[in-house]
N, C-alpha and C positions, 0 to 999 in steps of 0.2 A: 177130469175137469168138465164142468157143464158147458155145452156148446150151443146154447140157445141164442138166437139173434146174432149169429156170427158176423163180425164186421171186418172191413178192410182197415188195416193199420197204416194208412197213408201218412208218411212222415213220422210215425211213432218209432222212437229209438230205444225205448225202455222195455226190457224183457218182461218185467213184472206187470207193467201196464197192459201189454199185449195179452199175457196169460190171464190176468184177472179181469180184463175188459172184454172177454169173449171175442177176441180178434183172431184171425187166422194166423197161425205160426207155422212156417215151413221148417220142419225139424232139421236143424243143422248140428245138433248136440253130439252126434257121433264123431264129428271132426274135432270138437273140443275135448272130448274124452280121449281120443287118440293122441292129441297133442300132449295132454297131461301125462299119459302113460309112457310117452316116448321121448320126452325132453323137458326142458324147464326155462329156456330163454328163446323167444320167437319174435320175429318181425313180419308184418304183413302190410303191403301197400295195395291200395285200391282207390279208384276215383271217388269223389264225393258222392254222397247219397247211395252208397252201394252196400250198406249193411255193416260197416266197420263198427260204428257206435253200438249197434244192437249186439254184435258179437262181444264187444267189451262188456256190455250190460249183462249178457248171458253168462259170461265167465264170472262176473261179480256175484250173481245169484248162485251159481254153481259152487264156488268156493265158500260162500257164506252159508251153504247148507240149506237153502230154501227149497226143501223137498217137495212141498205141495205144488210149486210152480212147474215141476218137471214130471208130474204125473202123466203117464202115457207116452212120454218121450224116450228117446234112446238112452239119455243120461240117467233115467230113473234107477236102473239097476246099479249104476256106478255109485250113486248117492246112498243107496241102501246096503252097499257092501260093507262088511265089518272093517275093512281097511281104511274107509273114508273118514277123514276128520276135517271139519270146517276150520277155517283160519281167517284172520283179519285181512281185509283188502284195502290197499292204498290205491285209489283210482284217480288218475289225473286226466282231465279233459283240457288239452292245450288250446282247443278252439275257444275256450272261455277267457283266454289271456287277452287283455286289452293291448292293441298295437297302435292305437291312435296317437299316442304321445311319444312314439319312437322307443329307443333303447331304455331310457329311464322309466317310461311307463310300463314296458314289458317286465323289467326287473321288479318294479313295485307290485305289479299284478301277480307275478309268480310267487312272490313272498306272501302276499295276502291270501292266495289260494292254498299255499302250503300251510299257513296258519289256520285257515278254515278247516282243512282236512284234519289237522291235529285236534281241534275242538270236537269235530264229529266223531273221532275215534277215541276221545276221552283221555288224551295225553297232553302234556305241556311241552312247548318248545320255546326257545328264546327268539323273539321277533326282531331283535337288533342285530342278528347275525346275517352274513351273506346268504343269498338264496340257497346255494349248494349246501352250506353248513346246516341250514334249517331242514333241508330235505334229509340229510344224514341223520340228524337228531330225531326226525319224525320216524324214520325206518327203525332205528334202534329202540326208541321208546315204545313204539307200538308192539314190537316183538317181545320186549320185556314185560309189558303190561299183560299181554295175553299168553305169555309163556309158550309161544310157538312162532315158527317162521311166518313171514308175511307174504302176500301176493301183491305184485305191483302191476297195474294195468295202466297203460298210457295211450290215450286216444288222440289222434291228429298231432303227433309229436312235432311235425314240421310247420304247423300253422303259423306260429310267431315269426318264422323265418321267411316263408314263401310270400308273405305280404310285402316283402322288401326286395324281391329279386331284381327290380329295376333301380334299386338304390344300393349299389355295392358296398359303400362304406358302412351303412347301417346294418346291412345283411351280415357283414363280417363280424360286427360287434355282437349281433344277436346270436350268430352261430357259436361264438366264443362263450356267451352266457349259457346257452343251452348245453354245450359240451361240459361246462363246469357243473351244471345242475345234474345232468344225467350221469355224469361220471360217478356220482355217489352210489349208483346201483352196483357197479363193479366193486367199489370200495367196501360195500356192506353186504357182500355176497353171502356171508355166514348167516345173515338174518333173513334171507329171502328164499322162499319155496318155489315160486314160479313167476315168470315175467312174460307179458304179452304186450307188444307195442304195435300201433297202427299209424299209418300216414298216407297222404295222397301220393307222395313221391318217395323214391328211395335214393334220390341224389345225395341228400345231406346225411344219409345213414353212415356213409364211410367216414365223414368228418365228425359228426355229432356223436356217433356211437363207436368211434374207433377204439375206445377202451374196452368195449364189450367183445372180446375176441371169440367168445362162445355163442354169439348171437346167430341163430339159425334163420335165414331168410326164406320164408315159404311163399313169397309173393307169386312165383311162377313154378311152384312145385305141382306137378300134375295130380298128386295125391290129394292136395287141398285146393284144387282149382275151383271147386264148388262150395267153399266155405262161406262165401258171400254171393249174392245174386241168385237168379232163378233159372233153372233149366226148363226146356219145353215140357219134359216129363213131369216136373214138379208143378208147373202151371196146370196141366191136365189133372194131376192127382189132387191138388189142394183147392183148386178154384172151379170145380165143375158147374156150380150154380152160376157163378159170374160169367163163365164162358157161354152158358146157355142164354142167360139174360142179355148179354151184350150182342150175341149173334142175332137174337130175336129183334133187338132194338135196331140193329144195323141192316136187318133183312138179308142176312147171308147165312149159309150153313156154318156149323162149328168148324168144320174142316177148312172152309174158306176163310173164316175169321182167324184161325191159327196161322194160316199162310200169310195173311195180311199183317198180323202181329209180328211174325218172324221177319218179314221184310222191313218193318218199321222200327222194332225195338230189340230184336235178337242180335247177337254177333260179337259181344264182348268176349275176349279170350285171355285167360290168365294161366296158361300152362305151357311148359317147355316143349310140348308136342305140337302146339298150334291147332289142336282139334276141338277142344271144349268150346261150346257156345253158350253164352249166358244172356239173360234179359236183365236190364237194370230194374231192381225192385220198385223204386220210386215211380218210374214211368209206367211200369206194368200195373201197379195198384191204382195209380191216377187214371190210367186208361179205363180200367174196369169201373171206376167211380164216375167218370165223366162220359164214358161211352163214345169217345171220339178220338181220332188220331191227332196228336199235338206234341210239341217238343217239351214235354213236362220236365224231364231231367235237366236239359240244357238251360231252360229258362227259369228253373227254380232258384238258381243262385249263380248264374254265369259270371265268373269273376271279370271285373274290368281289366284285370291283369292280362287276360287272354286276348281281348280285343286290342289292347296296347301292344302286346307281343306280336300279334299277326301284322299289325301296321308297321311297327319298328323294323321287323325283319323282312318286310315287303314280300310276304308269302301269298301265294295263290292257293286255291283249293285243290285243283286238279293234279298238282305235282306230287301229292301224297297218295294218290290212288294206285294200288298195286306197287308200292314203293319197295324195291329190293333191299334186303339187309343181310349182313353176315350172320353166321350161326352163333357167334359170340355176342351178338347185339344185346340180348336181354340180360347177360351177366355182367356187362360193363357198367360200372357206376361212375358218374362224374357230377361235380357240383352243378346245381340246376342253372346257375347263371352262366355257366360255361358250356352248357350242352348244345348240341346241334338241334335245329328245329324238330327233326323227326324224333329225337330222343325226348325232347321236352313234351311234345304232343303225345307220344306213346306213354310216358310215365304219368301224365296227368289224365289219361283215359280217352283222349280224343282220337287216337289211332290205336288199332288193335292188331294182334298177331294173326297172320294167315299163313298157310302152307305156301311156299314159294314155287315158282316155275322152274328156274334153273338153280336158284339159291334155296337153302333150307327153309327160310322164312321170307315173308314180305309183310309190309304194313298196309293197312287200309282203314277207312272209317268203319267203325263197328257196325253201323246200321244207318238207315235213312234219317232217323231223327238227328243224329250227330252230323251227318253230311250236310243236311239242309240247314241246320242251325249254324254250322261253321261257315257255310256259303253266305248266309245272311250277315254274319259278322264281317266277312271280307267286303261284301257289297256296301254295308254301312260305312266302313272305313273309306271306301272310294267316294261315296256320295257326300261324306262330310267335307270333302275338298271343295265342293261347289255349293255347300249349304243346302243340299236337297234332301228330301225326306224319303226314306226307303219305302214306307207304307204307301205314300202317295204314288210313287212310281210303280210299286207292285200292283196297285189298283188299276193303273193304266194298262199294264201288260196283260193282266187277266182279262180286262175288257177287250183289249185288242184281239186276243186269241178267241175269246167267246164270240165276238162279232165279226171275225175275219177282217178287222180293221188294220190293213197292212201298213198304212202310213203312220198310224199311231204306234204300231210295233217298232217300226224303223226309228221314229223320233224318240221313243222311250229309250231304246238301246243307245242312241247317239248321246242322250243326256248322261247315261251311265258311263260311256266311254270318255266323255269329256271330263269326268272326274278323276281320271287316272293321271297323277302328276307326271311331268315329262321324265324326271329321272327314274321313276318307278318302271317305266317301260323298259329302259335299258337294263336296270338292275335285275328285275324279275325275269325278263326274257333270257338274259345271259345265264341265270341260275337254272332255267328250266328248258333250255333248248334241247337237251337230251333227257327225255322222261320215259321211265319204264323201258329203257334200251332202244327207244325209237328216236331217231334224229328228226327233229321237227323244225320248220321255219320259225325263227325266234318270235318275231312280232305276230305272225299269224297264230302261233300257239297262244300268246298272251291275250289277243283279242278273243279267241275262242274260249279260253279259260275264264276270262272276266264275264263273258256272256253266260257261260255255263254256270258259274257261281251264282250270278244274280237270279237266273231262272230256278236253280235249285233252292235258293233262299226264299223264293216266292212260293215254294211248295209244289212246283211242277215235277212230274217224273221226267227226268232228262237223262238220256244215255249219250255218252261221249266216248268215242273209241279212236285210238290212234290208227293211222292208216296201215294196212297190211297189204300183202300182194293180192288179196281178194278185193280190197277196196271197201271202205266203210264211210258212211256219212259223218260229218263233223258232229252234228247234234240231231237227236230225235226227241222231240218234245211231245209228251202225252198229257192231255188235259180233258177230263171228262171223256167224251167219246171222240175227241179230235186228236189227230196226229199231224205234226208239222215236221218235215224233214228239211234240215238246214245245212247248206254247204257254204263255207266261207273262203273267199279268195282276197288276197291283199294286193292292191296296186301300189307298188313302190314308186319312187320318183321317176317320172318319165313314162309311166304306164297308165292305161286308161281304166278307171273303175267300172265303166259300163261294160267293157270287154271282159273284165274279171267276173262280173256278175253273170254274164252270159256263159262264161266258161264253167262257173259253179253249177248253173242250171243244167248245162250239157252233161256234166259229170254225174249229176243225180239221175238223169234220164238214161244215159247210156249204160250206167252200171246198175240200173234197176234198184236203186236204193229204196224207192218207195213201194216196190212190189209187195212186201210183207204187210203193208198198211193200206188196205182199201179205203179210198176216199181221202187219202192224205193230201195235205197242202205242201207243195215243194217250194222252197225259198232259196234263191241264190243271192248271197250278199257280196257286193263289191266294196271293199273298204279302202278309202283313200288314206294311205299311211302318212302323207305329208300333213293332212288335216286331222288325222286320227278320228275318222268318222265314216259311217256307212254312206257312201255317195250314191250308190245305185243298188236297186233290189229287183230281181226277177221273181215273178210269182206264177205258179202253175197249179191249178186245182185239178186233181184227178177225179 
């Protein structure tokens, strides 16, 4: 296939369009061929914009026998083998299902899409039947028309359901409808050659696909960990021109650029060893196109559901850094509306697997993009309580650090802290008093976590470490060529905030927290817990 004017396929989810449009295609077809050779019913969960739809589209072209599209790819030999025979494909994209009108609207939308598929495949089905019966008729009639078994590809199987996770009654009805519809797959197994199903989460898999007892879940199978997403090696192999151009544009070496990209975009992990590291393809291609670091994936379609979930559960950002989990965590499935926060965030891609310290695994944010964006969501939720705007406050904080305006820094943080509702203090602090196996003063931890989340959301590089026997500062803020070392002390009822601010500064100096950062600004904060604000601040410029 001709490779003139090779383009970036940002947001393109159609295999044919990528191959015919001279776009770069990272060859994943070896995984598809392997799946076909070794089984016939598969399920794969991945976060949004991670290549699930492209995988479905590639399977579609492969089974349809579109040989010209696979020239030069791993699957070319498979298509040219004497044993290969093309077959009809029934492809369902459940993200197309309208959910705006609730259960009845979903049922109507599913029936309409099933009828449209029948017309595209040249068969007739009765449109006055229940949705499941229409699907059953579609499978049988297509197999009979083409005199061969069919392939069924289902993309985003859980989309109609996840839109209602905060509405249990509707969610239950939708789950029942989907179970009835998808059950036709098992009932018509004799007419089916191959099944591949994708979704954002696997929570409802056990409920919706309980009838498919032969369904093989490859979501965290090390063998298929790289079926979607990009490894660092693939980026170097397939995007040499864009690496060179972006490095030149940003005035860094290619080695430095790769390290920066790794810090910002790498880190998703989908294998049961916890070792594979992947880049989100949408963010990576967008970065090469725009040549700047930005939260492309997170802000491309961040669900309002997530912001609401974080607020309802009164979650902080820092409590999920290095979060220990049991070795059976990834194999346990539970309905999404009943899942613990760490399970919900893990299944939807906002937390990723890491090798544990004492446990087999831990959870953490995949990369800087996700951590900063999650932090911004949490800060937005806090500021909504006082009708304040995140971007305005972000501008003030950036100016304060740029200009060493310490009063503005203090006042901006106080505005942030004033947005935390009274009951949130107690609720969140009690949940998080013991984090990553360190016992931490409840309210002090919550103050620090709130400030940490806001600064992260502003785009600062912020390091926050729990205290150890060696002693570590609460926060180290890096911005451009500046470093601020911050220690926080809380004055509870009857205690003096001024004294606490002096204690914080003394701890920074005596423990040499700022030694690794020449020219650092040392900040000791004394927070008055009765007023829930920074009452005193000690500053020392080194």
